C-alpha positions in Angstrom: 132.3 99.4 91.1 130.7 99.4 87.7 132.2 98.2 84.4 132.6 101.9 83.4 134.8 102.8 86.5 136.8 99.6 86.1 137.7 100.5 82.5 138.6 104.0 83.5 140.8 102.7 86.3 142.5 100.3 83.8 143.2 103.2 81.4 144.6 105.3 84.2 146.8 102.4 85.2 148.1 102.0 81.7 149.0 105.7 81.7 150.9 105.4 84.9 152.7 102.3 83.5 153.7 104.2 80.4 155.3 106.9 82.6 153.8 109.7 80.6 155.6 113.0 81.1 153.2 115.8 82.1 155.6 118.3 80.7 155.1 117.1 77.1 152.1 118.6 75.3 150.8 115.3 73.9 151.2 113.5 77.2 149.6 116.5 79.1 146.5 116.1 76.9 146.2 112.3 77.5 146.6 112.7 81.3 144.0 115.6 81.3 141.5 113.4 79.3 142.1 110.6 81.8 141.5 112.9 84.8 138.3 114.2 83.3 137.2 110.7 82.5 137.8 109.7 86.1 135.6 112.5 87.3 132.9 111.6 84.8 133.0 108.0 86.1 132.6 109.1 89.7 129.7 111.5 88.8 128.1 108.6 86.9 128.4 106.3 89.9 126.9 109.0 92.2 123.9 109.5 89.7 123.3 105.8 89.4 123.2 105.5 93.2 120.8 108.5 93.5 118.6 107.0 90.7 118.4 103.7 92.6 117.4 105.5 95.8 114.7 107.6 94.0 113.4 104.5 92.1 113.0 102.7 95.5 111.3 105.8 97.0 108.9 106.2 94.0 108.1 102.5 94.2 107.3 102.9 98.0 105.0 105.9 97.2 103.3 103.9 94.4 102.6 101.0 96.8 101.2 103.4 99.5 99.0 105.1 96.8 97.7 101.7 95.7 96.8 100.8 99.3 95.1 104.2 99.7 93.1 103.8 96.5 92.1 100.3 97.5 90.8 101.6 100.8 89.1 104.6 99.3 87.4 102.7 96.4 86.3 99.8 98.7 84.5 102.4 100.9 82.9 104.0 97.8 81.8 100.6 96.5 80.3 99.7 99.8 78.3 103.0 99.8 77.1 102.4 96.3 76.0 98.9 97.2 74.1 100.3 100.2 72.4 102.9 98.0 71.5 100.3 95.4 69.9 98.2 98.2 68.0 101.2 99.5 66.6 101.9 96.0 65.8 98.3 95.5 63.5 98.3 98.6 61.6 101.4 97.6 59.4 99.3 95.3 57.3 102.1 93.6 57.5 105.4 91.8 55.2 108.3 92.5 54.0 110.0 89.3 51.6 112.9 88.8 48.9 112.4 86.2 49.3 115.2 83.5 45.5 115.4 83.1 44.0 115.5 86.6 47.0 116.0 88.9 46.4 112.9 90.9 49.5 111.2 92.4 49.7 107.6 91.2 52.1 105.0 92.6 53.6 102.8 89.9 55.6 99.6 90.5 58.4 99.7 87.9 58.4 95.9 87.7 54.7 95.9 86.6 55.0 98.5 83.8 53.9 97.0 80.5 55.3 99.2 77.6 53.0 97.5 75.1 49.9 98.8 76.9 49.0 102.3 77.9 49.1 103.0 81.7 45.9 104.6 82.8 45.2 107.0 85.6 42.9 105.4 88.3 41.2 108.7 89.0 40.4 110.1 85.5 41.0 107.0 83.3 43.3 108.9 80.8 46.8 107.9 79.7 49.5 108.6 82.3 52.2 108.8 79.6 50.7 110.5 76.5 52.6 110.5 73.3 54.5 113.7 72.8 53.6 115.7 69.7 56.1 115.8 66.8 58.4 118.8 66.7 57.5 121.4 64.1 60.0 123.3 62.0 59.7 127.2 61.7 57.3 126.8 58.7 54.7 125.1 60.9 55.2 121.7 59.2 56.3 118.5 61.0 60.0 117.7 60.6 60.8 114.8 58.3 63.3 112.4 59.5 65.7 111.0 56.8 67.0 107.6 57.9 68.9 107.0 54.7 71.7 109.5 55.5 
């Protein structure tokens, strides 16, 4: 029994001890209030019990979901690690020369960005600089870095 129902029972006991007459209007009101208060206390106890059961059930579902997520994400992490290992062993990238169309294999670890990579077939740059974009007037766009 909760503190609330204990207090309601105490008030109902006081009313019985006072020998309130249900035929008197003032006594009838007090007895009616105590009856309603008793029902409210019982309803509150039932709700508190249901709330406890639901809390336990939600906690159980949460634990199951956490286990499921751990299993699922562990599998995904393993697959990603395998994919990373596969890519690490590939070693080179195939690139088509924009000038002669020859396929050139490039080792990403050996790319020097300070020097131009040259095609072994035609000797021209594999990665030529892109031309500046032009505005509709035909003039190169100016970049304003102070904005």
